[in-house]
N, C-alpha and C positions, 0 to 999 in steps of 0.2 A: 645683240639683243633684238628680239622680234618687235614687230610693231604692235603697240598697245591697242586692245579694242575696249570699247565702252563697257561692256559686261562680259567679263571672262567666263562667268557662269552660265552664259547662254550657249555655250558650246562645250560638250563633254566627249571624251575619248571613250573607246570600247573598254579600255582598262578601268577607267573611272566607273563606268557603269557596272562592270563585272564585280568590282570591289563593294559597291553600294546596292546591288540588287536586292539585298534582304532588308535595307532600311525600311522601317514602318511607315514613314510619311512618303515613300517614292512611288510614283505612278509612271508607268512606262506604256507608251502607245504606238502601235503600228499605224501610220497614216497613209499607207500606199493606196493608189488608185491608178487605173490604167485608162488613157484615152485611146479609143479607136477612131481614127480619122476616116471619114465617109464622104465622098464627092456626091453633092446633090441632096444630102439630107437636110432635115429641118435645122439641125445645128452643125458646126464644122466637125464634130466628133461625138461618138457615143461615150459616156462616162461609165466605166465598168468598175464594179467593186472588186476588191481583192480579198474579201472575207474567206473565200475558200482557200486562197493561197496562205492566207494567215493561219487558218485552222491546220493546215498541213504542216506547219512549222514556224515558230516565232521565238523571240527571246522570252525566256521564262517569266510568266507573270503578266506579261504584256496584254493589254486590251487592244481592240481595233477600233479605229475611227472610220466610219463610212461618210465620206464627205458629201456626196450626193444625197444620200437618203436622210441623214440626221442634221446636217449643218446648212443646207442649201434650199433655195426656193424651188419647190417640186415642179411647178409649171412655167418656170422661167424658160424663155426661147433660147437662152444662150448656155445653160448648163452651168452648174456649181455657183450660181449666183448666191451671195451670202445672205442667209436668213437674217431676221431681225434679232437684236441682241438677246431678248428674252428666250427665244427659241434655241439659239447657239448656247447661251449660258445654261440652259436646262439640259441640253445634251451633254455638255461637259460635266455637269453635276451627276447626271445618270451614269457616266462613265467612271465617275470616282474622284472628280476634281473638286477640291474645296480650297478655301483661301489659304490654308496651312500646307497645301501639298507641294511637293517638289516634283515637277514633271519633265520627263524625258521623251522627246518625240523622235521616232525614226521612220525611214521609209526604205522602199526598194526602188532600185534603178535611178532614181533622181532624188536629190535631197530636198527638192523644192516643195514636195508634198508636206515634208515636216516643217520647212519654213512657212508654209501656208497656215498651218495650225499655230505655230509660234506667233505669227502676225495677228491671227484671230484672237488668241488669248490676250495678247498685248492691246488690241482693240477694246477688249472687255475691261482692261486695267489690270490684268493678272501678269505679273513680271517674273514669276519663279519658275520659268520653263526654260528648257535647254533642247538643242538639236544634237542628235548623236552623230559625231563626225565619222563619216564613212558608212553610216547607215547599216542595213542588214547584210550588205555585201561583205563589209569588212568583218563584221561579227563572224560570218560564216567562213572567211578566208582564213581567220585565226584559230578555226577549229573550236570556237566556243560553243557551249550546249544549246540546243534548241529544244522546244517543248511543243507537244500537241494538245496540252491541256488548256482548256478555255480560261483565260485570264478574267478575273472579277475583282473589282474592288467595291467596297461600300460606298453608297451615294454620297456626294460631297455637297457643300453648301458654298456657293460661289458668289461674292458680292460683285455687283456690276459698277465699275467706275469708268464709263465709256469715254474713249478717246475717238470721237466721231471722224476726226480728220484724217485717220489712218486709211480710210477707203474713200475714194472720190468717185463721182459719176461723170457721165459724159459731158454735161454743161460745164462741169469744173475744168475738164480737160480742154474743151474748146476754148474756154476763156484764157487758159494757161498758154495757149499756142503764141500769142502775142504779148506774153508777160515777160520782160527781160529777166526777172529775178527767179523764174521758174525753168527748170531743166526737165523736159520730157525723156525718159529713159526706156528704150526698147530692149527687153530681155530676150527677144526671139533670135533665131539664127540670122546670119547675115544674109542669106539668100532671101528671106522673107522681108528683112529690112530694105533690101535694094530694089525689091519688086519682082525678083526673078521667079520666086515661088508665090503661086496665087492661091494659097491655102485658104485665105479669109475673104475670098470673093472679089476683091480688087488688089491690083498690085501696089506694094510699097507700104509706107508708114505715115503715122501722124506728122504733119508738117513740123519741122524744126526739131524733131527727135535725135537723140544721139544713140548710137548702138553699143550696147553693153551686154553681149549673149550671156545668159546665166551659165551656160555650159562652159564657157571659158573660165569660170571661178572654180571649177572643180577638176581635180587630177583624174583623168580617165583610167589610170591604172589601179589606184587605190580607193577611187570613189570618195576620198576626203577633199576638203576644201584646200586649195592652194594657201600657202602660208599668207598671213594677213598683210605682210609688207608687199607681196606679189599682188594681191587683190587691190591693195591701195594704188600700186603702180598702174594697174589696168583701168581703175576709175579715173585716175588722174589722166592717162592717155586718151581715154574716151571724150574728155571735155566736160566731165560732170562736176568738177571741183569748184568752179566759179559761182555756182548758183546758190541762193538762199533757201531754194525749196526744190524737191524732186517729186516727180510723179512717175512711177515705174508702171509698164504695162507689158502685156504679152498677148497670148490667145485668149485666155479665160481667167486671168488673175491668179495663176499659180506660179509659173516661171517668174513673174514680177516680184514675188515675195522674196525670192532668193537675193536678187538685187537689192531690194529694200532692206532685207536684213543686214547685208554688208554695208550699204550706204549708211544706215544708222549706226552700226557697230564702230564704223570708222570715222565717226564725229559729225555726220550731217544730222542736224536736228529735226528738220521738218521734211519728213518723207511720207508719201502716201502711195497707195496701190489703186490703180484704175480698175475697179470692179467691172467685169464683163469684157474689158479690153477689146482685142480685135474682133472677137466674136460679135460684138455689137457695133463697133465702129466700121469695120470692113464692108459689110453689106449695105450700109446707110448711104446712099447716094447724095444725101444732102450734106455729108461731112467731107471736109477736104483731105486729100491724100497727096503724098509726095513720094517720088521715086528717084532712081539714080545714086 
């Protein structure tokens, strides 16, 4: 018997989606974004929309979420900084999400784009969203049909029941470094964690962090998540299980949501994502770093 997860409905298979694609209350969204890293730029990377890629072929009926344009602070120095709850909720409503919707989120290349939107919806108090296991790659690999017709849903009405603690800021993270009940979880690759890769300006990680690379939770062959029991073992071996509270971080608050998704699903109650993450922390010489 597999490991129980907190909300089994938060993860759906491609077969489930194919069977339910015509359900009247279903809302499907392509969450894909591409980051183009550039040395010496104002930000660690350029945030590129995948709207054209979506238009060229997507799951039938699916809409497209443009993370940077519609859900982020336009003039943030870090990129993809979460906008205020009213702006985010309005963008979700415009796309067709209301209180009674059943939402399925998928992405290309990495499921972290879908988990980012799942975490944002949960932040607003909406709990009827799921991530498509395997994303667009698995859908295509199975030969399932795609469409070039623009997806469109009637505007929804979404109540905000904000969970403000699901995203935290720099000062919260700084205070957590010496808090024994809190575990800081780095979702980036081990080369960045160790300090070998200087992508975010200074080598290393936030002091006291543990390493749980989000890529390790995904099967590279199928693009699906590893079985829950395997992810549970990875979380345990990382050293995350003893803490009462977890703060996940990455480069810009995207990969961190994948770790947060699984920490929450596997029974950890108090999980937050550090918004802006290393895009903010790395270049700030006043903030401590650790290597090795």
